[in-house]
C-alpha positions as CSV (number, residue, x, y, z in Angstrom):
1,M,-24.2,0.2,17.9
2,G,-25.4,0.4,14.3
3,V,-23.1,3.3,13.5
4,Q,-20.1,1.4,15.0
5,T,-20.8,-1.7,12.9
6,N,-21.2,0.3,9.7
7,R,-18.0,2.2,10.3
8,T,-16.1,-0.9,10.8
9,L,-17.6,-2.6,7.9
10,W,-16.8,0.0,5.2
11,I,-13.3,0.6,6.4
12,D,-12.6,-3.2,6.7
13,Y,-13.9,-3.7,3.2
14,L,-11.8,-0.8,2.0
15,R,-8.7,-2.2,3.7
16,T,-9.4,-5.6,2.2
17,T,-9.8,-4.2,-1.3
18,I,-6.5,-2.4,-1.1
19,T,-4.9,-5.7,0.0
20,L,-6.4,-7.3,-3.1
21,M,-4.9,-4.5,-5.2
22,V,-1.5,-5.2,-3.6
23,I,-1.7,-8.8,-4.8
24,A,-2.7,-7.6,-8.3
25,H,0.1,-5.0,-8.3
26,H,2.7,-7.6,-7.5
27,S,1.2,-10.0,-10.0
28,S,1.5,-7.4,-12.8
29,L,5.2,-6.5,-12.2
30,S,6.5,-9.6,-14.1
31,Y,4.7,-8.5,-17.3
32,T,5.3,-4.7,-17.5
33,T,7.2,-3.3,-20.4
34,F,9.8,-1.8,-18.1
35,A,10.5,-5.0,-16.2
36,S,14.2,-6.0,-16.0
37,F,16.1,-8.8,-14.2
38,D,19.5,-8.4,-12.6
39,K,21.4,-11.7,-12.5
40,E,24.2,-10.3,-10.4
41,K,21.8,-9.3,-7.6
42,Y,18.2,-10.3,-8.3
43,I,16.9,-8.1,-5.5
44,S,18.0,-5.1,-7.6
45,S,15.6,-6.2,-10.4
46,T,12.4,-4.3,-11.0
47,H,10.7,-7.6,-9.9
48,P,12.2,-10.9,-8.7
49,V,10.7,-12.9,-11.6
50,V,10.6,-11.2,-15.1
51,D,8.8,-12.8,-18.0
52,S,9.5,-12.3,-21.7
53,V,5.9,-11.4,-22.5
54,R,4.8,-7.9,-21.7
55,W,1.8,-5.6,-22.0
56,I,1.8,-1.9,-21.7
57,G,-1.7,-2.0,-20.1
58,L,-0.1,-3.5,-17.0
59,D,2.3,-0.5,-16.9
60,I,-0.8,1.8,-16.6
61,F,-2.4,-0.4,-14.0
62,E,0.8,-0.8,-11.9
63,N,1.5,2.9,-12.0
64,F,-2.0,3.8,-11.0
65,N,-1.7,1.6,-7.9
66,D,1.8,2.8,-7.0
67,I,0.8,6.4,-6.9
68,F,-1.7,6.1,-4.1
69,F,-2.5,2.7,-2.5
70,M,0.3,2.5,0.1
71,S,-0.5,6.1,1.2
72,L,-4.1,5.1,1.7
73,M,-3.0,1.9,3.6
74,F,-1.1,4.1,6.1
75,F,-4.1,6.5,6.3
76,I,-6.4,3.5,7.2
77,G,-3.7,2.2,9.6
78,G,-4.1,5.4,11.7
79,I,-7.9,5.6,11.8
80,F,-8.5,3.8,15.1
81,I,-5.2,4.4,16.9
82,V,-6.6,7.0,19.3
83,R,-9.6,5.0,20.3
84,S,-7.4,1.9,20.9
85,L,-5.0,4.0,23.0
86,Q,-7.8,5.4,25.1
87,K,-9.2,1.9,25.6
88,K,-6.0,0.0,26.4
89,G,-3.5,2.6,27.6
90,V,-0.1,3.2,26.2
91,A,1.7,0.2,27.6
92,V,-0.9,-2.4,26.7
93,F,-1.3,-0.8,23.2
94,I,2.4,-1.1,22.5
95,R,2.5,-4.7,23.7
96,D,-0.5,-5.6,21.5
97,R,1.1,-3.9,18.5
98,F,4.4,-5.7,19.2
99,Y,2.6,-9.1,19.0
100,R,0.3,-8.1,16.2
101,L,2.8,-6.3,13.9
102,F,6.4,-6.7,14.8
103,V,6.5,-10.4,15.7
104,P,4.7,-11.5,12.5
105,F,7.0,-9.2,10.5
106,L,10.2,-10.5,11.9
107,L,9.4,-14.2,12.2
108,L,6.7,-15.1,9.7
109,G,7.6,-12.4,7.2
110,T,11.3,-13.5,7.1
111,L,10.4,-17.2,6.8
112,F,7.8,-16.6,4.1
113,M,10.3,-14.5,2.1
114,L,12.8,-17.3,2.3
115,V,10.3,-19.5,0.6
116,A,9.1,-16.8,-1.8
117,Y,12.5,-15.8,-3.3
118,Y,13.9,-19.3,-4.0
119,P,12.8,-19.2,-7.7
120,C,14.6,-15.9,-8.1
121,Y,17.8,-17.5,-6.9
122,Y,17.5,-20.3,-9.4
123,L,16.8,-17.9,-12.2
124,A,19.9,-15.8,-11.3
125,Y,22.4,-18.6,-10.7
126,G,20.9,-21.7,-12.3
127,V,21.5,-24.0,-9.4
128,N,19.4,-25.8,-6.8
129,D,21.4,-25.5,-3.5
130,L,19.3,-24.7,-0.5
131,K,22.3,-24.0,1.8
132,E,23.9,-21.6,-0.7
133,Y,20.6,-20.0,-1.3
134,I,20.1,-19.2,2.4
135,V,23.6,-17.8,2.6
136,N,23.1,-15.7,-0.5
137,F,19.7,-14.5,0.8
138,F,21.2,-13.0,3.9
139,T,24.5,-11.8,2.4
140,V,24.5,-11.0,-1.3
141,Q,20.8,-10.0,-1.3
142,Q,21.0,-8.5,2.2
143,W,17.9,-10.1,3.6
144,P,15.2,-8.9,1.2
145,V,12.1,-7.9,3.1
146,G,9.5,-8.1,0.3
147,P,5.9,-6.8,0.9
148,P,6.2,-7.1,4.8
149,W,8.2,-3.8,4.8
150,F,4.8,-2.1,5.3
151,I,4.3,-4.0,8.6
152,W,7.4,-2.9,10.4
153,I,7.0,0.7,9.2
154,L,3.4,0.7,10.5
155,F,4.6,-0.7,13.8
156,L,7.2,2.1,14.0
157,F,4.5,4.7,13.4
158,N,2.3,3.1,16.0
159,L,5.1,3.1,18.5
160,L,6.1,6.7,17.9
161,F,2.6,8.0,18.2
162,A,1.8,5.9,21.3
163,L,4.9,7.3,23.1
164,C,3.9,10.9,22.1
165,F,0.2,10.3,23.0
166,P,0.3,11.5,26.6
167,L,1.8,14.8,25.5
168,I,-0.6,15.5,22.7
169,K,-3.9,13.8,23.5
170,N,-5.5,17.0,24.8
171,R,-4.7,18.8,21.5
172,L,-6.0,16.2,19.1
173,G,-9.6,17.4,19.2
174,A,-8.7,20.9,17.9
175,M,-9.0,19.7,14.3
176,E,-12.6,18.3,14.6
177,S,-14.3,21.6,13.7
178,F,-11.9,22.0,10.7
179,F,-13.0,18.7,9.2
180,E,-16.6,19.3,10.2
181,V,-16.6,22.4,7.9
182,L,-14.9,20.5,5.1
183,K,-17.6,17.9,4.9
184,N,-19.7,20.2,2.8
185,K,-16.9,21.9,1.0
186,P,-15.4,19.1,-1.2
187,M,-13.2,21.4,-3.3
188,R,-11.7,22.9,-0.2
189,L,-11.1,19.4,1.2
190,F,-9.3,18.5,-2.1
191,G,-7.2,21.7,-2.0
192,F,-6.1,21.0,1.6
193,W,-5.4,17.3,1.0
194,C,-3.6,18.0,-2.2
195,A,-1.4,20.7,-0.7
196,F,-0.7,18.4,2.3
197,T,0.4,15.7,0.0
198,W,2.5,18.0,-2.2
199,I,4.4,19.4,0.8
200,L,5.1,15.9,2.2
201,Y,6.2,14.3,-1.0
202,V,7.6,16.7,-3.7
203,P,10.5,18.3,-1.7
204,F,11.8,14.8,-0.6
205,A,11.4,13.3,-4.1
206,F,13.5,16.1,-5.4
207,W,16.0,15.7,-2.6
208,V,16.6,12.0,-2.6
209,G,15.1,10.9,-5.9
210,A,11.7,9.3,-6.5
211,G,11.8,5.6,-5.8
212,T,14.9,5.6,-3.6
213,W,14.9,2.8,-1.0
214,T,17.2,2.4,1.9
215,G,17.5,0.3,5.1
216,I,19.5,-2.3,7.0
217,G,18.5,-6.0,6.4
218,P,14.8,-6.5,6.5
219,F,14.2,-3.0,7.8
220,D,13.9,-1.5,4.4
221,F,11.8,1.4,3.3
222,Q,11.2,3.9,0.5
223,L,13.2,6.9,1.6
224,S,11.5,9.3,-0.9
225,R,8.0,8.5,0.6
226,I,8.6,7.9,4.3
227,V,7.5,11.4,5.2
228,L,4.5,11.1,3.0
229,Y,3.5,7.8,4.6
230,F,3.9,9.2,8.1
231,G,1.9,12.2,7.2
232,Y,-1.0,10.1,5.9
233,F,-0.8,7.9,9.0
234,V,-1.1,11.0,11.2
235,L,-3.9,12.4,9.0
236,G,-5.7,9.1,9.5
237,V,-5.1,9.4,13.3
238,V,-6.5,13.0,13.4
239,I,-9.6,12.2,11.2
240,G,-10.1,9.0,13.2
241,N,-10.2,11.0,16.4
242,T,-13.3,13.0,15.0
243,D,-16.8,11.6,14.7
244,F,-16.0,11.1,11.0
245,N,-19.0,8.8,10.4
246,R,-21.3,11.7,11.3
247,G,-19.0,14.4,10.1
248,L,-16.6,14.4,7.2
249,F,-17.5,10.9,5.9
250,S,-21.2,10.9,6.9
251,E,-23.8,9.8,4.3
252,N,-25.1,13.3,4.2
253,S,-21.7,14.9,3.6
254,R,-21.3,16.5,0.2
255,V,-17.8,14.9,0.1
256,V,-19.4,11.4,0.3
257,K,-22.4,12.2,-1.9
258,Q,-20.1,13.2,-4.7
259,W,-18.3,9.8,-4.7
260,F,-18.9,9.2,-8.4
261,L,-17.5,12.6,-9.3
262,W,-14.3,11.8,-7.3
263,I,-14.0,8.6,-9.3
264,L,-14.3,10.5,-12.6
265,L,-11.8,13.1,-11.5
266,A,-9.3,10.4,-10.3
267,V,-9.5,8.6,-13.7
268,L,-9.2,11.9,-15.6
269,I,-6.2,13.2,-13.7
270,Y,-4.4,9.9,-14.0
271,A,-5.1,9.7,-17.7
272,I,-3.7,13.2,-18.1
273,L,-0.6,12.2,-16.1
274,T,-0.1,9.1,-18.2
275,F,-0.5,11.1,-21.5
276,I,1.6,14.1,-20.6
277,T,4.6,12.3,-19.0
278,P,6.3,11.3,-22.4
279,I,5.4,14.8,-23.8
280,L,7.3,16.4,-20.9
281,S,10.3,14.1,-21.5
282,R,10.4,15.1,-25.1
283,L,10.1,18.8,-24.3
284,V,13.0,18.6,-21.9
285,E,15.2,16.6,-24.3
286,T,14.6,19.2,-27.1
287,G,15.3,22.1,-24.8
288,Q,11.8,23.5,-25.1
289,L,11.1,23.2,-21.4
290,P,13.4,23.5,-18.3
291,E,13.8,20.2,-16.5
292,I,12.7,21.8,-13.2
293,S,9.4,23.0,-14.8
294,A,8.7,19.6,-16.2
295,W,9.2,17.9,-12.8
296,L,7.0,20.4,-11.1
297,I,4.2,19.8,-13.6
298,Y,4.7,16.1,-13.3
299,Y,4.7,16.0,-9.5
300,T,1.7,18.4,-9.2
301,L,-0.3,16.0,-11.4
302,Y,1.1,13.0,-9.5
303,V,0.1,14.5,-6.2
304,S,-3.4,15.4,-7.5
305,S,-3.8,11.8,-8.7
306,C,-2.8,10.4,-5.3
307,T,-5.2,12.7,-3.5
308,L,-8.1,12.1,-5.8
309,S,-7.7,8.3,-5.8
310,C,-7.6,8.2,-2.0
311,I,-10.7,10.4,-1.7
312,A,-12.5,8.4,-4.4
313,F,-11.8,5.0,-2.7
314,I,-12.8,6.3,0.8
315,T,-16.0,8.0,-0.3
316,T,-17.1,5.2,-2.6
317,F,-16.7,2.5,0.0
318,K,-18.5,4.8,2.6
319,A,-21.4,5.5,0.2
320,L,-21.9,1.9,-1.2
321,T,-21.1,-0.4,1.7
322,R,-24.5,-1.3,3.1
323,T,-24.5,-4.9,4.2
324,S,-21.9,-7.5,4.9
325,K,-21.2,-10.4,2.6
326,T,-20.0,-13.7,4.0
327,W,-17.2,-14.2,1.4
328,F,-16.0,-10.6,1.9
329,D,-16.1,-11.0,5.7
330,S,-13.9,-14.0,5.3
331,L,-11.5,-12.0,3.1
332,S,-11.4,-9.2,5.7
333,Q,-10.7,-11.6,8.5
334,N,-7.8,-13.1,6.6
335,A,-6.6,-9.9,4.8
336,Y,-3.6,-9.4,7.2
337,C,-2.3,-12.9,6.8
338,I,-3.0,-12.8,3.0
339,Y,-0.8,-9.7,2.8
340,L,2.0,-11.5,4.7
341,I,2.1,-14.7,2.6
342,H,0.7,-13.8,-0.9
343,Y,4.2,-13.1,-2.3
344,I,5.1,-16.8,-2.1
345,F,2.3,-17.7,-4.5
346,V,2.9,-14.7,-6.7
347,L,6.6,-15.5,-7.4
348,W,6.3,-19.2,-7.7
349,C,3.3,-19.0,-10.0
350,Q,5.1,-16.4,-12.2
351,F,8.1,-18.8,-12.2
352,A,5.9,-21.7,-13.2
353,L,4.4,-19.8,-16.1
354,L,7.7,-18.6,-17.6
355,E,8.0,-21.3,-20.3
356,I,4.2,-21.4,-21.0
357,Q,3.2,-19.5,-24.2
358,L,0.3,-17.3,-23.1
359,P,-0.5,-13.6,-23.5
360,A,0.8,-11.4,-20.6
361,V,-2.7,-10.4,-19.5
362,V,-3.7,-14.1,-19.2
363,K,-0.6,-14.9,-17.2
364,F,-1.3,-11.9,-15.0
365,L,-4.9,-13.0,-14.3
366,I,-3.7,-16.6,-13.5
367,V,-1.1,-15.3,-11.1
368,C,-3.7,-13.1,-9.4
369,M,-6.2,-15.9,-8.9
370,V,-3.6,-18.4,-7.8
371,A,-2.0,-16.0,-5.3
372,L,-5.4,-14.9,-3.9
373,A,-6.8,-18.4,-3.6
374,G,-3.6,-19.9,-2.3
375,S,-2.9,-17.2,0.4
376,W,-6.6,-17.1,1.4
377,M,-6.7,-20.9,2.0
378,M,-3.3,-20.9,3.7
379,S,-4.4,-18.0,6.0
380,I,-7.6,-19.9,7.0
381,L,-5.5,-23.0,7.9
382,L,-2.8,-20.9,9.8
383,R,-5.4,-19.0,11.8
384,K,-6.9,-22.3,13.0
385,M,-3.7,-23.0,14.9
386,N,-3.9,-21.8,18.5
387,V,-0.3,-20.5,18.5
388,M,-1.1,-18.3,15.5
389,K,-4.3,-16.7,16.8
390,K,-2.4,-14.3,19.0
391,Y,-0.5,-12.9,16.1
392,L,-2.8,-13.2,13.1
């Protein structure tokens, strides 16, 4: 029982921390140096609310997050899938995921986004007209999904895997010995994970263009990363099907013991990526380096950064999470709802701060704190309602 509790604790705390990073990520986007606002179609802006004050430090922070944290979210989302399917069966599993993921996405996510995006409509058109805003939201902006895009994609991955589970369940255990060996071969694990990430991401980024989104209405997703996200989800499923707390991610595993080295490597590779990107651009512009070579260098560093950051976060939380903390337990219990509703507080707070003369980093910190506190309190209140308990 102790192992089960510890396993749940460190993964729950890791998931919660990534949720907090999502809030910080969205809080920073109004103040990056590359931020731009499109008055014709605000959903095409780099962020729905863009301030005039900027700080390049937030570019570095935002890009660090963007490289890895959604991949890690999908990895975590797959960890306990097999155990849940074995316990509930396919039909009950799909029903529970429908209530837990799809219903909150379609109903709560849509309603919350209607509230969240109103300041953006005002900034774009300069009018306060609720009826016109709603029409514009569903027609001109084409039903922007906001952060809940992750929820419907996670539901889709759950659904696909559950339907395939009866056909593949007897083969899932074949990878256990592979990961058992890797627990004491950290560089081999990094090599495997990095190659896995490279194959899933780089060809598609070349093919469709990095950062390309597509979809219909709220069913929006990042086309260039959808294969990467599914791959990380499946990797989470496969590792979750092993006894990873006594194997790959055991306290005695060299992979976990070297958690601090993973942090140093993650910081180092991201620093190199940040430093070399403008150099590569200049070399291409001056004809000193072929564009394809520059992209291959960039993407290889990008993939290495993604891999190292994921491993660093996983091993650090496994190594350092010892006992539960009441406030962190509350955050963990409310993390899902916080994720669904934080965007309201982010956008409205950024809007409220537009005319206030403060440095970008101060505004960023204010938005972070307001968004976290507001969504946390709202989640606690919502989860006290009987009708919400089934979904949140």
